[in-house]
N, C-alpha and C positions, 0 to 999 in steps of 0.2 A: 481519390484525388489524383489529378493528372500531375505529371512532372511540370514544375514552374509554378504551381498554384501555392499560395499561402493560405492556410485555414486559421480562422479565428471564431470568436463568438459573434461579434457583432461588426458589420462595415457601416461606418458613418461617412455620408457625403456631405462635406463641408465641416471646416474647421474654425467657424466663427464663436462667439461667445456660447451660443446655445448648443452647437456641437461639442464644444470643450466641456461644458456643464454636464453634457449627457455622458461623457467618459467617467465623471466623477460619480454619477447616479448608478451606472452600470457597473462601475468598479465596487461600489457597495454592495452590489448583489453578486460580486465575485465574477463578473463577465469581462473578458478581454475585448479590447476594441482596437480597430484600424481605421485611421481617417483618410479620406481622399480630399484634396481641395486643389484648385487650379492655381491658387496663389503660392507664392514661393515662401510664405511665412504663415503661422496660425493667426488668427484673429478677425479673419473676414472684413466686413466694411469698416468695424472698429480700427483696425490695424492699418488698412489700406487707405481708406478715405478720410478718417479723422483721427489719427493717432493722437494728436495734441488738443482736440477739442474736448471740453469738459462735458461730463455726463453727470446729472444730478439725480436720477431715479433708480439707482442700484442700491437695494436694501442694505443698510449698515454703512454704506460709503456716501457720506454728503456729497462729495465731488471726487470725480477721478477722471483721467483722460481715457481715450479709447486704447492706448497702448498700455497703461497701468491696469486697466481691468483685464486685458490679455495676459499681461505678465502674472496677474495674481491668480487667474484662472489655471494657467499652466503651472505654476507652483502647486495649486491645490490639487491637480490631478497627476503629478509627478509620481506619487506612491503606486498609481497603477500601470505605470510604463506603457502608455498608448504608443502605437506606431504610426507616425505620419508618412503619408506619400503625397508630397508637396509638389506643386508645378505640375500636377496630373488632372485631367479631365476624367469623369466617369463616363466612358464611351457607350458601353454595352452591357446589359444584363440578360441573364438567362438562369435556367435551373439545372443543377447537377443531377445525375442519375440517382443520387441518393437524397434528393429534395432539397438541397441547400441552395443559396442564391450565389451565383458565380457574376462578380464583377470584373470587368476589363477596362483598363484605363488607356487613353490615347498613347501613353507610354510603354504599353505592353504589360504593365503589372496586372496579374490576375489574383483575385481574392476570392476566397468562398467562405460563407458563414450561414447559419441558420437564420440570421436576422439581418435586415437591412434597414438603416434609419436615414432618411433624407432631412438633413439639417442646412439646406442650401440658401437660406435666406430668401431673396426674391429670385434665385437661380444662381448659374454660374457666372463669375466674372470672366469674360472673353475679350481678347485683345481687340481693339479698334483697327480694322483693315483699312490700309490707305486706299484712296481712290485711284488705283492705278489699273488700268485696263489689262486684263489677262494676268492678275498677280496669282490668282488661284493655281495656275499650272506650276508655280515655283514653290509655293507654300510646301514645307517639309523637306524640299530638296536643296533650295538654296536662299529661300526667304523663311526667316524664323521670327517668331514673336517672343521667344524667351530662350534663354540660355541655361540649358541642363548641365552641360560638361564644357568648360572652358576650353580644354583640349581639343574638343571637335573643330575649334576655330584656329589652331595653331596653324601658322603659315599662310593663312587666308588673307586675300584683299577683301577688307570689310568696309561697308558703308552703314554706320547706325543712323537713325533718323529720329529726331524729336527734341524736346527742350526741358523734359522734367527729369525727376531722379532717376528714374530707370535708364533713360538714354544717356545720361552723364555718368551715372555709376558705372554702366557696362563699357562705355567708351573708355574710362579709365582703367577698368579691370581688364579688357581685352587688349589695350595698347602694348602690353608685353608680350602678347603671343602672336599678334597679327603681322604680315608681312608688310601691309599697308592699312592704314585705317582712316577714314573721313568721316567726321559727324557733319550731319546735314540738319540745320533748322531753319525755319522762315524768317527769323530775325536774330540779330546778334545777342539779344538779352534772353536769359534762361530763368525757369521756375524753380531750378534744382537748389540744393543746398549750397550756400555761398563757398564752402570748403571744398565741395566736389567740383564746382565750376573753376575755382582757383587752381586746382590740380589738373583739369583739363587743359587749362590755358599754359600750365607750365610744361605739359607735355608737348603742347602745340609748340611752344617756344624751342624745344628740344627737337623737334622735327618727327616726333613719334606719332603726333596727331595733326591731321589737317582739319580745317574748319570751313565749311561753305555755307553761305547764305542761299537759302531756296528750298523747294520741295521736291521729292522724287516725283517724276510724272510719267515715266516710261521705263520698262524693263527689256533688256536686250539679251538674247541667248536663244538656246533651243533645247527641248525636251527637259524643260524645268531647270537647267543649269544655266546660271547667271553668267553673263560676259560683262555687262556694263549697266549703270544705273544712269538714266537721263534725268538731270535736274533743271528745274525751271525757276529761274530767278524771279524776284518781285517785279522787274521790269518785263517779264515775259520771254526774255531770251533763254535758250537752252543750251547745255553743255553735258558732255558725259563723263562719268567716272567708271574707269575700268574696276570691276569688282567681281567677285564670285560668291559673295555672301551680303545679303541685306538684312539688317535687323531693325524694324521699324518698332519704335516705343511711342504710341500715340495714345496711350492710355487705355482704359478697360471700361467695357460696358457691360450690363446685366442682361443675361440671356437664360432661358430656362434650358437650352441646350439639349442633349441626349435624354434628360429626365422626361422630357415631354414624350419619349418614345417608350417609356417603361409601362404603358398600359394602365395607368392609374385613374382613369376617368377625371381628367382635368376640367376645371371650371374656371375659366378666364385666367389661365396660367397659374392657378392655385390647386393645391390637393386636398380634396375634402377628407376628413378624418372623423373618427367618433370621439367624444370627449371624455371616455373612460379609460382609453388605452392609448389614444393617438394613433390609431391604426388606419391604414388605408383600406380602400376596399379589396386589396390584395393581402392575402394572409402572410404575416411575418415581414411585412414592409411597413415600417411606421414613418411618420413625418412630424416634424416639430419646428416651431420658429415661424418667421414670417412667410414661409412658402406655403402655409396650410390656410384653411377656411373652415370656419364652423360658426354658428350663431354667437354673436357677442365677442368674437375674436379681436383681441388688441394686438397690436403690432408693437410689443414691448419685449426688452430682453428679459424682463421679469416673468412676462408670460411664457416665454420659451424655457425658462427654468422650471417652472411649474409642469410644463407638458413633458420635459425631459425625465422629470420624477416619476410621473405615472407611466410613460413608456418603458422605462427601465423595469418596473415591476412585472409588466406584460411580457417583455422580451425574455425574462427568466423562464418563463413558462416554455417557450419555444426551444430555448437551449438546453433546459433541464426539465423536461416534462415529468420526470420521475421524482423531482426534489420540490418540497415545500418551501418557499421563501418566507421566512419569519421577519416581520417588520420590526425593526429596531432604531434606537435613537443613537446617532453617535456621541451624544453627551453621556449616555449610561451604559452603552454596550462595549466591553472589554474586546469583544471580537471585532467590531469596526474600528475601534481605535488601533487594534494590531495591523488591520488592514491599511489604515492610514499612517501607520508607523508613528504614532504617538504615545503607545502604550508605555 
């Protein structure tokens, strides 16, 4: 293993409900897991898109919200101590000289494991790029779609853009470290939580945040280093805000992303699998959840849970080829209850 690499039993791409339940099933097989997800919190679509929306088809739970389901799954897998790499996208995949999979994220995290599991739903959530000409040249240098370290923005002249929770949350959080901070939104009304909007208005009254109505339309600078953001008002007039960092928060969209380059014989952006092990056409790469295709596939969380259980049994054979995994029930096995810390 090379310096800077972290070794584990299984790497899971996707920390939605199916990815989380996969941790449980792998844990019962005494397999450790690291999870990679582009979102900044576990839960996938449930937590990001409908945290308060009721779900009625989870076995044993007549009704629960997306966030409640996420919280229960996190509680269930806590005994297995999974490691999360949040706010990171799986960027590349290759094989180590020893035959393990090496996954590198866009944040530079390098993980190696005998088994890779793709539980990415319909793909990765990726930020929506503003329709600003030439913005690609600034991305990763002075235009950022996420905040990984607040300290990276200390003393900077910041422009945040958007009207949802992310835009308002980060406007409030970054106000304490920025030398100047301007929030830009196309209208004076916001979609964010009222308490956060009130805090932003309080900071505005204190002179710590400026608010402008309009949308970023042009970036000025050289070699990817921002000097000013041109804002277009609703009446079509333009003005510049001097800034060295732009943080656009225009929501998320679903894309398959780098997974499409993993050589998995995709069919209409879905991954074909067998229904015995939920293995792809590539050895030791498994896929579960909404990202897979097989005859009779139903895009239900329930189906993903079933797929995770069968995947874990097969994954054990790759991680411990010299050991037999004895099937046991949690209700009757003292060994499994010890793993769950309920003995």
